[in-house]
C-alpha positions as CSV (number, residue, x, y, z in Angstrom):
1,X,34.7,22.1,22.4
2,X,38.3,21.5,21.1
3,X,39.5,21.8,17.7
4,X,40.2,17.9,17.6
5,X,36.9,17.4,18.3
6,X,35.8,19.9,15.7
7,X,37.6,18.0,13.1
8,X,36.5,14.5,14.2
9,X,32.9,15.9,14.1
10,X,33.2,18.1,10.7
11,X,34.7,14.8,9.2
12,X,31.8,12.7,10.5
13,X,29.2,14.9,9.3
14,X,30.7,15.7,5.7
15,X,31.4,12.2,4.9
16,X,28.5,10.4,6.5
17,X,25.9,13.2,5.4
18,X,25.8,11.8,2.0
19,X,27.3,8.1,2.2
20,X,24.0,6.2,3.0
21,X,25.4,5.1,6.6
22,X,23.6,7.9,8.6
23,X,25.4,11.1,9.6
24,X,23.0,11.8,12.9
25,X,23.5,8.1,14.1
26,X,27.5,8.8,13.6
27,X,27.5,12.0,15.6
28,X,25.5,10.3,18.3
29,X,27.8,7.4,18.4
30,X,31.2,9.4,17.8
31,X,30.2,11.6,21.0
32,X,29.1,8.4,22.9
33,X,32.5,6.1,21.9
34,X,35.0,9.0,21.8
35,X,33.9,10.9,24.8
36,X,33.5,14.3,23.0
37,X,32.2,16.6,25.4
38,X,30.6,19.3,23.2
39,X,27.7,21.7,24.5
40,X,25.0,22.7,22.8
41,X,25.2,19.5,20.7
42,X,21.8,19.6,18.9
43,X,22.9,23.0,17.9
44,X,26.1,22.4,16.8
45,X,24.7,19.0,14.8
46,X,22.6,21.6,12.9
47,X,25.6,24.1,11.8
48,X,27.3,21.0,10.7
49,X,24.3,19.9,8.2
50,X,24.0,23.7,7.7
51,X,27.3,23.8,6.1
52,X,27.1,20.3,4.2
53,X,23.9,21.9,2.8
54,X,26.7,24.6,1.0
55,X,28.6,21.9,-0.3
56,X,25.2,20.6,-1.9
57,X,24.7,24.1,-3.2
58,X,27.9,24.4,-4.7
59,X,28.3,21.1,-6.2
60,X,25.0,21.2,-7.8
61,X,25.0,24.9,-8.6
62,X,24.3,24.3,-12.3
63,X,21.2,22.2,-11.6
64,X,20.1,24.9,-8.9
65,X,20.6,27.8,-11.2
66,X,18.8,26.1,-14.1
67,X,15.5,25.6,-11.6
68,X,15.6,29.2,-10.6
69,X,15.7,30.5,-14.2
70,X,13.1,28.1,-15.3
71,X,11.1,29.5,-12.4
72,X,12.2,33.2,-13.5
73,X,11.1,32.3,-16.8
74,X,7.4,31.0,-16.1
75,X,6.8,33.9,-14.1
76,X,7.3,36.3,-16.6
77,X,6.2,34.0,-19.4
78,X,3.8,31.3,-17.9
79,X,6.0,28.8,-20.1
80,X,8.5,26.2,-18.3
81,X,10.3,23.0,-19.8
82,X,8.5,20.2,-18.9
83,X,11.7,18.4,-17.2
84,X,12.5,21.3,-15.2
85,X,8.8,21.5,-14.2
86,X,8.8,18.1,-13.1
87,X,11.9,18.6,-11.2
88,X,11.1,21.5,-9.4
89,X,7.6,20.6,-8.5
90,X,8.9,17.0,-7.3
91,X,11.3,18.8,-5.0
92,X,8.9,21.4,-3.6
93,X,6.1,18.5,-2.9
94,X,8.7,15.9,-1.8
95,X,10.4,18.1,0.7
96,X,6.8,18.7,2.7
97,X,6.4,15.2,4.4
98,X,10.1,15.4,5.9
99,X,9.0,19.2,7.3
100,X,5.6,17.9,8.4
101,X,6.8,14.8,10.8
102,X,10.4,17.1,11.6
103,X,8.0,19.4,13.1
104,X,5.6,16.4,14.7
105,X,8.6,14.8,16.1
106,X,10.8,17.6,17.1
107,X,10.7,17.0,21.0
108,X,11.1,13.1,20.5
109,X,14.2,14.0,18.4
110,X,15.7,15.8,21.2
111,X,15.4,13.0,23.8
112,X,14.3,9.4,22.2
113,X,16.1,9.7,19.3
114,X,19.2,9.9,20.9
115,X,19.9,6.4,21.9
116,X,23.0,4.5,20.8
117,X,20.7,1.6,20.9
118,X,18.0,2.9,18.7
119,X,20.7,4.0,16.1
120,X,22.4,0.3,16.0
121,X,18.5,-1.3,15.3
122,X,18.0,1.4,12.6
123,X,21.4,0.8,10.7
124,X,20.2,-2.7,10.4
125,X,16.4,-1.9,9.7
126,X,18.2,0.7,6.8
127,X,20.3,-2.3,5.5
128,X,17.1,-4.3,4.9
129,X,15.7,-1.5,3.0
130,X,18.9,-1.0,0.6
131,X,18.6,-4.8,0.1
132,X,15.2,-4.7,-0.8
133,X,15.4,-1.9,-3.1
134,X,18.5,-3.6,-5.3
135,X,16.4,-6.5,-5.7
136,X,13.1,-4.7,-7.0
137,X,15.5,-2.4,-9.1
138,X,16.7,-5.6,-10.7
139,X,13.3,-6.4,-11.7
140,X,12.5,-3.2,-13.8
141,X,13.5,-4.3,-17.2
142,X,14.0,-0.8,-18.4
143,X,15.1,2.7,-15.6
144,X,12.0,5.1,-15.4
145,X,11.5,8.9,-15.2
146,X,11.3,10.7,-12.3
147,X,7.6,12.2,-12.0
148,X,6.0,14.4,-9.2
149,X,4.0,11.7,-7.8
150,X,7.5,10.0,-7.6
151,X,9.1,12.8,-5.6
152,X,6.3,12.9,-3.2
153,X,6.5,9.3,-2.5
154,X,10.8,9.8,-2.2
155,X,9.8,12.5,0.0
156,X,7.8,10.1,2.6
157,X,11.2,7.9,2.1
158,X,13.3,10.9,3.3
159,X,11.0,11.5,6.3
160,X,12.4,8.1,7.5
161,X,15.7,9.6,8.5
162,X,14.6,11.7,11.3
163,X,15.1,8.5,12.9
164,X,19.1,8.4,13.6
165,X,20.5,5.3,12.4
166,X,18.3,5.5,9.0
167,X,20.6,7.9,6.9
168,X,18.9,10.7,4.3
169,X,20.4,10.0,1.7
170,X,19.9,5.9,1.8
171,X,16.3,6.3,2.3
172,X,15.7,8.7,-0.7
173,X,18.2,6.8,-2.6
174,X,16.4,3.5,-1.9
175,X,13.1,5.3,-2.3
176,X,14.1,6.0,-5.8
177,X,15.3,2.7,-6.7
178,X,11.9,1.1,-5.3
179,X,10.3,3.4,-8.2
180,X,12.2,2.6,-10.9
181,X,15.1,5.2,-11.1
182,X,18.9,4.2,-11.2
183,X,20.8,4.6,-8.4
184,X,22.8,7.9,-9.7
185,X,19.3,9.1,-10.8
186,X,18.1,8.6,-7.5
187,X,21.1,9.6,-5.4
188,X,21.2,13.2,-7.6
189,X,17.6,14.2,-6.7
190,X,18.1,12.8,-3.1
191,X,21.4,15.2,-2.7
192,X,19.0,18.1,-4.0
193,X,15.7,17.0,-2.3
194,X,17.8,17.0,1.0
195,X,18.8,20.6,0.8
196,X,15.6,22.2,1.9
197,X,15.4,20.2,4.9
198,X,19.0,20.9,5.6
199,X,19.3,24.5,5.1
200,X,15.9,24.8,7.5
201,X,17.3,23.0,10.3
202,X,20.6,24.8,10.2
203,X,18.8,28.2,10.2
204,X,17.0,27.5,13.1
205,X,19.4,25.9,15.0
206,X,21.9,28.8,13.7
207,X,19.2,31.0,15.6
208,X,19.8,29.2,18.9
209,X,23.2,29.2,18.7
210,X,23.1,33.3,18.4
211,X,20.8,33.5,21.3
212,X,23.0,31.1,23.3
213,X,25.7,33.6,24.4
214,X,28.5,31.1,23.7
215,X,32.2,32.3,24.0
216,X,33.9,33.8,20.8
217,X,36.5,30.8,21.3
218,X,33.8,28.5,20.8
219,X,32.5,29.8,17.8
220,X,36.2,29.3,16.3
221,X,36.0,25.5,17.0
222,X,32.5,25.5,15.3
223,X,33.1,27.4,12.4
224,X,36.6,25.2,11.9
225,X,34.2,22.1,12.4
226,X,31.7,23.7,9.6
227,X,34.5,24.3,7.4
228,X,35.6,20.3,7.4
229,X,32.2,19.4,7.2
230,X,31.7,21.6,4.2
231,X,34.8,20.3,2.6
232,X,34.4,16.8,3.2
233,X,31.0,16.9,2.1
234,X,32.1,18.1,-1.5
235,X,34.4,15.3,-1.6
236,X,31.5,12.7,-0.6
237,X,29.3,13.5,-3.0
238,X,31.5,13.4,-6.0
239,X,32.6,9.9,-4.5
240,X,29.2,8.7,-3.9
241,X,28.0,9.8,-7.7
242,X,30.8,8.1,-9.2
243,X,30.6,4.9,-7.0
244,X,26.6,4.3,-7.9
245,X,27.2,4.1,-11.7
246,X,28.8,1.0,-11.0
247,X,28.3,-0.5,-7.9
248,X,25.2,-1.5,-5.6
249,X,24.4,-0.5,-2.0
250,X,25.7,-3.6,-0.7
251,X,28.6,-2.3,0.4
252,X,27.2,0.0,2.7
253,X,25.0,-2.6,3.9
254,X,28.1,-4.4,5.1
255,X,29.3,-1.7,6.8
256,X,26.3,-0.5,8.6
257,X,25.4,-4.1,9.9
258,X,29.0,-4.5,11.2
259,X,28.8,-1.2,12.6
260,X,25.5,-2.1,14.5
261,X,27.1,-5.4,16.0
262,X,29.9,-3.6,17.4
263,X,27.7,-1.1,18.8
264,X,25.7,-4.0,20.3
265,X,28.9,-5.3,21.5
266,X,30.0,-2.2,23.3
267,X,27.1,-1.4,24.9
């Protein structure tokens, strides 16, 4: 993998991981249409995901430190603040669906799910979900608060992102909006909920990379791609949280549908 390839893939991953446009789908399309010859494709993808997980950890470090502190306090005193307890349980239980379906569909993800045509169709299906979420959110008179049950349901939406083109952030944000959370609330929870999945997938594939006997020159390119993904990921998180304070998901719907049309035309 050249350093130009590494830069392109790192930028695609870092930007698309957190914007509701599907990082996996964009990585597939980037390789297909830019003819990027990248060996160990899924392993490199997961390494880039791991880099963006580090971006989440850095950006939400205060939230994560608060959760760790609350957990340690609970272990010592059996007392925990209600909001922290709700968030912690929602994150733990909300992670289970994606883990379950990820293990169940692992073989399919390596073969059938790598289709550019599938990515295009799912880009459109995801766009419909975004529009439905926007419509439902407007029907709520007052924003709702996160509960453990809502966390589990949002976790089911996160599992939809196993299909390239859906977008993990888009699916989980839409799920939160359907349940009455504001766009910003849903986005913050979506980013925290994505962390265990991204770290788990990245760690698993990093072990595979270690056993693959990759030359040191290739490791340098992979490391550079990860650095690009990390840096652009932080910028992407910050941008989306600010954007969703005053804007809807409609601009992303327009982009996704336009991209799907281009894919159909070129395929």
